[in-house]
C-alpha positions as CSV (number, residue, x, y, z in Angstrom):
1,M,0.0,0.0,0.0
2,S,1.3,3.4,-0.9
3,P,2.1,5.6,2.1
4,L,-0.2,8.3,0.6
5,E,-3.2,6.0,0.2
6,P,-5.7,6.5,3.1
7,I,-5.9,3.6,5.6
8,R,-9.3,2.8,7.1
9,Y,-9.8,1.3,10.6
10,H,-12.1,-1.4,11.8
11,S,-12.9,-3.4,14.9
12,T,-11.0,-6.6,15.8
13,R,-14.5,-8.2,15.9
14,N,-16.0,-6.8,12.7
15,A,-14.1,-5.9,9.6
16,G,-17.2,-4.6,7.9
17,L,-17.6,-1.3,9.7
18,T,-14.7,1.1,8.9
19,V,-13.8,4.6,10.1
20,Q,-11.0,7.1,9.7
21,I,-8.2,7.4,12.2
22,S,-9.7,10.6,13.8
23,Q,-12.9,8.7,14.4
24,A,-11.1,5.8,16.0
25,I,-9.0,8.1,18.2
26,A,-12.1,10.0,19.3
27,A,-14.1,6.9,20.1
28,G,-11.4,4.9,21.9
29,L,-13.3,1.6,21.7
30,A,-15.2,0.3,18.7
31,P,-19.1,0.1,19.0
32,D,-19.1,-3.7,19.2
33,G,-16.6,-3.7,22.1
34,G,-13.6,-4.6,19.9
35,L,-10.4,-2.7,19.4
36,Y,-9.7,-0.6,16.4
37,V,-7.0,-1.8,14.0
38,P,-5.8,-0.6,10.6
39,E,-7.0,-2.6,7.6
40,V,-3.4,-3.3,6.9
41,L,-0.1,-2.4,8.6
42,P,1.8,-0.3,6.0
43,A,5.3,-1.1,5.0
44,I,7.9,1.6,5.3
45,D,11.4,1.9,4.1
46,P,14.1,2.6,6.7
47,A,15.6,5.0,4.1
48,A,12.5,7.2,4.5
49,F,13.7,8.4,7.9
50,D,16.0,11.4,8.4
51,P,19.2,9.8,9.9
52,H,19.8,13.0,11.9
53,G,16.2,13.5,12.9
54,S,14.8,13.8,16.4
55,L,12.4,11.3,18.1
56,A,9.6,13.7,17.0
57,D,10.8,13.6,13.4
58,T,10.9,9.8,13.5
59,A,7.4,9.7,14.9
60,A,6.1,12.0,12.2
61,T,7.6,9.9,9.4
62,L,6.5,6.6,11.0
63,L,2.9,7.6,11.6
64,A,2.3,9.5,8.4
65,P,0.9,6.4,6.6
66,F,-1.6,5.9,9.4
67,F,-2.9,9.4,9.1
68,A,-2.9,9.8,5.3
69,G,-6.1,11.5,4.1
70,D,-7.3,12.2,7.6
71,A,-8.2,15.6,9.0
72,L,-5.2,15.3,11.4
73,A,-2.7,14.5,8.6
74,D,-1.4,18.1,8.1
75,A,-1.1,18.6,11.8
76,L,0.8,15.4,12.5
77,P,4.4,16.9,12.6
78,A,3.1,19.6,15.1
79,I,1.4,16.9,17.1
80,C,4.6,14.9,17.3
81,A,6.6,18.0,18.2
82,E,4.2,18.7,21.1
83,A,4.2,15.1,22.4
84,F,7.8,14.1,22.1
85,T,9.6,16.9,24.0
86,F,11.8,14.5,25.9
87,D,14.2,11.8,24.9
88,A,14.1,8.0,25.0
89,P,17.9,7.3,25.2
90,L,19.4,4.0,24.4
91,R,22.5,3.4,26.5
92,S,24.9,0.5,27.0
93,L,24.8,-1.6,30.2
94,S,28.0,-3.0,31.7
95,S,26.2,-6.1,33.1
96,H,26.1,-7.9,29.7
97,P,27.9,-7.5,26.4
98,N,25.7,-6.3,23.6
99,T,23.0,-5.2,26.0
100,M,21.4,-1.8,26.1
101,M,18.7,-0.1,28.1
102,L,16.0,1.9,26.4
103,E,15.0,4.5,29.0
104,L,11.3,5.5,28.6
105,F,10.9,7.4,31.9
106,H,12.1,10.9,31.2
107,G,8.7,12.4,30.7
108,P,6.7,14.5,33.2
109,T,5.3,11.5,35.2
110,S,8.4,9.4,35.0
111,A,6.9,6.5,33.0
112,F,6.6,5.4,29.3
113,K,2.9,6.2,29.3
114,D,3.8,9.9,28.9
115,F,4.6,9.5,25.2
116,G,1.2,8.1,24.2
117,A,-0.9,10.2,26.6
118,R,0.6,13.5,25.3
119,F,0.2,12.4,21.7
120,L,-3.5,11.5,22.4
121,A,-4.1,14.9,24.1
122,A,-2.5,16.8,21.2
123,C,-4.7,14.9,18.7
124,L,-8.0,15.5,20.7
125,R,-7.2,19.2,21.0
126,R,-7.3,19.4,17.2
127,L,-10.4,17.4,16.6
128,P,-13.6,19.5,16.1
129,R,-16.5,18.6,18.3
130,T,-20.1,19.5,17.6
131,D,-21.2,18.5,21.2
132,A,-20.8,21.4,23.6
133,R,-20.7,19.1,26.6
134,P,-17.3,18.2,28.0
135,L,-15.7,15.0,26.8
136,T,-15.1,12.6,29.7
137,I,-12.0,10.4,29.2
138,L,-12.1,7.2,31.2
139,V,-8.8,5.6,32.3
140,A,-8.2,2.3,34.0
141,T,-4.7,2.2,35.4
142,S,-2.6,-0.3,37.2
143,G,-0.2,2.4,38.2
144,D,1.3,4.7,35.6
145,T,-1.2,5.3,32.8
146,G,-3.6,7.4,34.9
147,A,-0.9,9.9,36.0
148,A,0.4,10.3,32.4
149,V,-3.1,10.9,31.1
150,A,-3.9,13.3,33.9
151,A,-0.8,15.3,33.2
152,A,-1.5,15.4,29.5
153,F,-5.1,16.6,29.8
154,H,-4.8,18.7,33.0
155,R,-6.8,21.9,32.7
156,Q,-7.5,21.2,29.0
157,P,-10.8,23.0,28.1
158,G,-13.7,20.8,27.3
159,V,-12.2,17.6,28.7
160,R,-12.7,15.8,32.0
161,V,-10.5,12.8,33.1
162,V,-11.8,10.1,35.3
163,I,-9.1,7.7,36.6
164,L,-9.9,4.3,38.1
165,Y,-7.2,2.4,40.0
166,P,-7.2,-0.6,42.3
167,D,-7.1,0.7,45.9
168,G,-4.0,-0.5,47.7
169,L,-2.5,-2.2,44.7
170,V,-0.5,0.7,43.3
171,S,2.6,2.2,45.0
172,P,2.1,5.1,47.4
173,R,3.8,7.5,45.1
174,Q,1.8,6.3,42.1
175,A,-1.4,6.8,44.1
176,H,-0.3,10.3,45.1
177,Q,0.3,11.1,41.5
178,L,-3.1,9.9,40.5
179,G,-4.9,12.1,43.0
180,C,-2.7,15.3,42.9
181,F,-4.1,17.0,39.9
182,G,-7.7,18.2,40.8
183,D,-9.4,20.6,38.5
184,N,-10.7,18.6,35.6
185,V,-9.2,15.3,36.9
186,S,-11.0,12.9,39.2
187,A,-9.4,9.8,40.8
188,L,-11.5,6.9,41.9
189,R,-9.9,4.2,44.1
190,V,-11.7,1.0,43.3
191,A,-12.2,-1.8,45.8
192,G,-10.9,-4.5,43.4
193,R,-8.1,-5.2,40.9
194,F,-7.0,-3.6,37.7
195,D,-9.0,-6.0,35.6
196,D,-12.1,-4.8,37.5
197,C,-11.2,-1.2,36.6
198,Q,-10.7,-2.2,33.0
199,R,-14.0,-4.0,32.8
200,M,-15.8,-1.1,34.3
201,V,-14.4,1.3,31.8
202,K,-15.2,-0.9,28.9
203,A,-18.8,-1.4,30.2
204,A,-19.3,2.4,30.4
205,L,-17.9,2.9,26.9
206,N,-20.3,0.3,25.5
207,D,-23.3,1.8,27.3
208,A,-25.2,3.6,24.5
209,S,-27.6,5.4,26.9
210,L,-24.7,6.6,29.1
211,Q,-22.9,7.8,26.0
212,A,-26.0,9.7,25.0
213,E,-26.0,11.5,28.3
214,L,-22.3,11.9,28.8
215,P,-19.9,11.8,25.8
216,L,-17.1,9.3,26.7
217,S,-13.8,8.2,25.3
218,S,-10.8,6.2,26.5
219,A,-7.1,6.9,27.0
220,N,-6.0,3.3,27.8
221,S,-3.8,1.4,25.4
222,I,-7.1,0.2,23.8
223,S,-7.0,3.7,22.2
224,L,-5.1,3.9,18.9
225,G,-4.1,7.4,20.0
226,R,-2.1,5.8,22.7
227,L,-0.8,2.8,20.9
228,L,0.5,4.2,17.6
229,P,2.8,6.9,19.1
230,Q,4.4,4.2,21.3
231,M,5.8,2.7,18.2
232,S,8.0,5.7,17.7
233,Y,10.6,5.1,20.3
234,Y,11.1,1.5,19.1
235,A,11.6,2.7,15.6
236,H,14.0,5.4,16.6
237,A,16.1,3.1,18.7
238,A,16.2,0.3,16.1
239,L,17.0,2.7,13.2
240,G,19.8,4.3,15.2
241,W,21.3,0.9,16.0
242,W,20.9,-0.4,12.5
243,R,22.6,2.7,10.9
244,E,25.6,2.3,13.3
245,H,25.9,-1.5,13.4
246,G,24.0,-2.8,10.3
247,T,22.0,-5.4,12.4
248,P,18.5,-5.5,13.8
249,L,18.0,-4.6,17.5
250,N,16.2,-7.2,19.7
251,F,13.9,-6.1,22.5
252,I,12.8,-7.5,25.9
253,V,9.6,-5.6,26.9
254,P,7.9,-5.7,30.3
255,T,4.3,-6.2,29.6
256,G,0.9,-6.4,31.3
257,N,-1.9,-5.1,29.0
258,L,0.3,-5.7,25.9
259,G,0.1,-2.2,24.5
260,N,3.8,-1.4,24.7
261,A,4.9,-4.8,23.5
262,L,2.4,-4.7,20.6
263,A,3.8,-1.3,19.5
264,C,7.3,-2.9,19.2
265,L,5.9,-5.8,17.3
266,W,4.0,-3.5,14.8
267,V,7.3,-1.7,14.1
268,R,8.8,-5.0,13.1
269,E,5.8,-6.0,11.0
270,M,6.2,-2.7,9.1
271,G,9.6,-3.7,8.0
272,L,11.9,-1.8,10.3
273,P,15.0,-3.4,11.8
274,V,13.5,-4.9,14.9
275,G,14.7,-8.5,15.6
276,D,13.4,-10.9,18.2
277,V,10.9,-9.6,20.7
278,R,10.4,-11.2,24.1
279,L,7.7,-10.4,26.6
280,A,8.7,-10.2,30.2
281,C,5.7,-10.8,32.5
282,N,5.4,-11.0,36.3
283,A,3.6,-13.8,38.1
284,N,0.4,-13.2,36.1
285,A,1.0,-16.0,33.7
286,T,-1.8,-15.6,31.2
287,L,0.6,-14.8,28.3
288,P,3.5,-17.1,29.3
289,E,1.1,-20.1,29.5
290,F,-0.4,-19.3,26.1
291,F,3.0,-19.0,24.5
292,Q,3.9,-22.4,26.1
293,G,1.1,-24.0,24.1
294,Q,-1.9,-23.8,26.5
295,N,-5.2,-22.3,25.6
296,Y,-5.6,-18.5,26.2
297,S,-7.1,-18.4,29.6
298,P,-7.7,-14.9,31.1
299,R,-8.1,-14.9,34.9
300,E,-8.2,-12.6,37.9
301,A,-4.9,-10.8,38.3
302,V,-2.6,-11.5,41.3
303,A,-0.8,-8.7,43.1
304,T,3.0,-8.5,42.5
305,L,5.9,-6.1,43.1
306,A,5.6,-5.1,39.5
307,N,2.1,-3.8,40.1
308,A,1.6,-2.0,36.8
309,M,1.8,-5.3,35.0
310,D,-0.8,-7.0,37.3
311,V,-3.1,-7.9,34.4
312,G,-4.9,-11.3,34.1
313,A,-6.9,-10.4,30.9
314,P,-4.7,-8.3,28.7
315,S,-7.0,-6.2,26.4
316,N,-4.5,-5.9,23.5
317,F,-4.4,-9.7,23.1
318,E,-7.2,-9.2,20.5
319,R,-4.9,-6.9,18.5
320,L,-2.1,-9.4,18.8
321,L,-4.2,-12.2,17.4
322,W,-5.4,-9.9,14.6
323,T,-1.8,-9.1,13.7
324,W,-1.1,-12.8,13.2
325,R,-4.4,-13.5,11.4
326,N,-5.8,-15.4,14.4
327,D,-3.3,-18.2,13.9
328,D,-2.2,-19.3,17.4
329,D,0.6,-21.4,16.1
330,E,2.0,-18.7,13.9
331,L,1.8,-16.2,16.8
332,R,3.6,-18.6,19.2
333,H,6.3,-19.0,16.6
334,A,6.8,-15.2,16.3
335,L,7.6,-14.4,19.9
336,R,8.0,-15.7,23.5
337,A,6.7,-14.7,26.9
338,E,8.2,-15.7,30.3
339,S,7.2,-15.1,33.9
340,V,9.4,-13.5,36.5
341,D,8.2,-13.9,40.1
342,D,8.7,-11.5,43.0
343,D,11.7,-13.4,44.4
344,A,13.4,-13.1,41.0
345,I,12.5,-9.4,40.7
346,C,14.1,-8.7,44.1
347,A,17.2,-10.8,43.2
348,T,17.6,-9.0,39.9
349,V,17.3,-5.5,41.5
350,L,19.9,-6.4,44.1
351,Q,22.3,-8.0,41.7
352,H,22.4,-5.1,39.3
353,A,22.4,-2.5,42.1
354,R,25.3,-4.1,43.9
355,G,27.3,-5.2,40.9
356,Q,26.9,-2.3,38.5
357,G,25.2,0.4,40.6
358,E,22.2,0.1,38.2
359,V,18.9,0.7,40.1
360,V,15.8,-0.3,38.1
361,C,12.1,-0.4,38.9
362,P,10.4,-3.7,39.5
363,H,8.9,-3.8,36.0
364,T,12.3,-3.2,34.3
365,A,13.7,-5.9,36.5
366,T,11.5,-8.5,34.9
367,A,13.1,-7.7,31.5
368,L,16.6,-7.7,33.1
369,A,15.9,-11.0,34.6
370,L,15.1,-12.6,31.2
371,R,18.4,-11.2,30.0
372,D,20.2,-12.7,33.0
373,R,18.8,-16.1,32.1
374,A,21.3,-16.3,29.3
375,A,18.7,-17.0,26.6
376,P,19.7,-18.3,23.2
377,R,21.3,-15.9,20.8
378,E,23.1,-14.3,23.8
379,D,25.7,-12.7,21.6
380,H,23.0,-10.7,19.6
381,P,22.3,-7.1,20.6
382,W,19.4,-6.8,23.1
383,A,17.7,-3.7,24.4
384,V,16.0,-4.1,27.8
385,V,13.1,-1.7,28.0
386,A,13.0,0.5,31.1
387,T,9.4,1.5,31.6
388,A,9.4,3.7,34.8
389,H,11.7,5.5,37.1
390,P,12.7,3.5,40.1
391,A,11.9,6.3,42.5
392,K,8.1,5.7,41.9
393,F,8.5,2.4,43.8
394,E,10.3,3.4,47.0
395,T,8.4,1.1,49.3
396,V,9.6,-1.9,47.3
397,L,13.2,-0.7,46.4
398,E,14.4,1.3,49.4
399,P,14.1,-1.6,51.9
400,L,16.0,-3.8,49.4
401,L,18.7,-1.2,48.7
402,G,19.0,0.0,52.3
403,H,19.0,3.7,51.3
404,P,16.6,6.3,49.9
405,M,16.6,7.0,46.2
406,A,16.8,10.4,44.6
407,V,13.4,11.7,43.2
408,P,13.3,13.3,39.7
409,P,12.3,17.0,39.9
410,A,9.0,16.6,38.1
411,L,7.9,13.7,40.4
412,A,9.0,15.7,43.4
413,T,6.8,18.6,42.4
414,M,3.8,16.3,42.1
415,L,4.5,14.7,45.5
416,E,4.4,18.2,47.1
417,R,0.8,18.7,46.0
418,P,-2.1,17.6,48.1
419,A,-3.9,14.5,46.7
420,K,-7.3,12.9,47.1
421,A,-9.3,10.0,45.6
422,E,-12.9,8.9,46.0
423,A,-13.7,5.3,47.0
424,M,-15.7,3.2,44.6
425,A,-17.1,-0.3,44.6
426,A,-15.8,-2.6,41.9
427,T,-19.0,-2.8,39.9
428,D,-20.1,-1.5,36.5
429,E,-23.2,0.0,38.1
430,A,-21.1,2.0,40.6
431,L,-19.2,3.7,37.8
432,E,-22.3,4.3,35.8
433,R,-24.0,5.9,38.7
434,W,-21.0,8.1,39.5
435,L,-20.7,9.3,35.9
436,R,-24.4,10.2,35.7
437,E,-24.2,12.1,38.9
438,H,-21.0,13.8,37.7
439,A,-22.8,14.8,34.5
440,R,-25.6,16.4,36.5
441,G,-23.2,18.0,39.0
442,S,-24.6,15.9,41.8
443,T,-22.9,15.8,45.2
444,G,-24.6,12.6,46.2
445,S,-23.1,9.2,47.1
446,R,-20.2,8.3,44.8
447,S,-19.7,4.7,45.9
């Protein structure tokens, strides 16, 4: 397909109903409950990219085929320039030969979610709306997504953000970030797990009567507006490595809901120099069991030290199946997934802190643990993906390390603000009631 030929988007559950990318971004979820996917992943020549370009330049080139013919096409370079104002450096690690770390935590909330959230906000600012009522963006978060979305949309006119997170199952600093914005951002601490929060958001988005009363959208990785820009840092890192070394770069990606890993895989499917991709999971073994040959079996998530990956029913699995034409065997041949339990997370953190002075968050530790296992093709270049700054997980890491960690300035500023969150039952009805009361400005019961 020519890069200039418009691409349409359809649901993973129904290829018959197609929309433009702007419509898919505005809606978040397809009307039938499926996830929007492009009719085809476009091929792109590595030579199309400016070898001296910034991350924003790489993003604009990479995403241009996805936006061709759309109302946002002309604004895409400006959108990328607004979203990608911080780097995603690829640096060498001394712990292993041919091993790099791709640092994705240099944004305003110290997590990789900043890239996609800021891109989505920049898109929605430019989309015309005929409805005068505020757009309510629902976000289910297992730790980092909510803060990134809140920061991206904070005080944006015409937009309200409602964050749902599992009460007691995110780190104290993550919880503080989620509740520290105020203004047009509301935080709801749900008496359940992340999968409950995710289910509640999907139920609200699929409720036609609720949508008629209160326009809703999503900013989770189910949104193409979040997923597509996350491809950019993989493309930028892989292209830089390829130009210098002439070989593809392999990635180990910590994953829970599969959005970040899928972004990496789509870059490879588009023809850019990404090699092997391995998925590092925590003790939630839904994906590792599938890739070991068992039936896909979503289940209730279990709590781990890598809490942002505590997902038992990853939403983007539908997109992963679509990418491999619903062929389980072909998908299992294309990549691998392995579990890393809490003991291994702690051991990895300590080993790298004591041996190389490298402190990583628990999620990044799952990827480092896979590298430590001396997998096949050890001599090939691998990039371990660092998804969050370790200072966000002080209650896990500081007792292990035996000393406090320095806090990045942006995170320190957020921690100085007051924070609050409202309690909510883990039911679809509780969220529906809260949203209807919120739309009417009610001050009644919110749980």
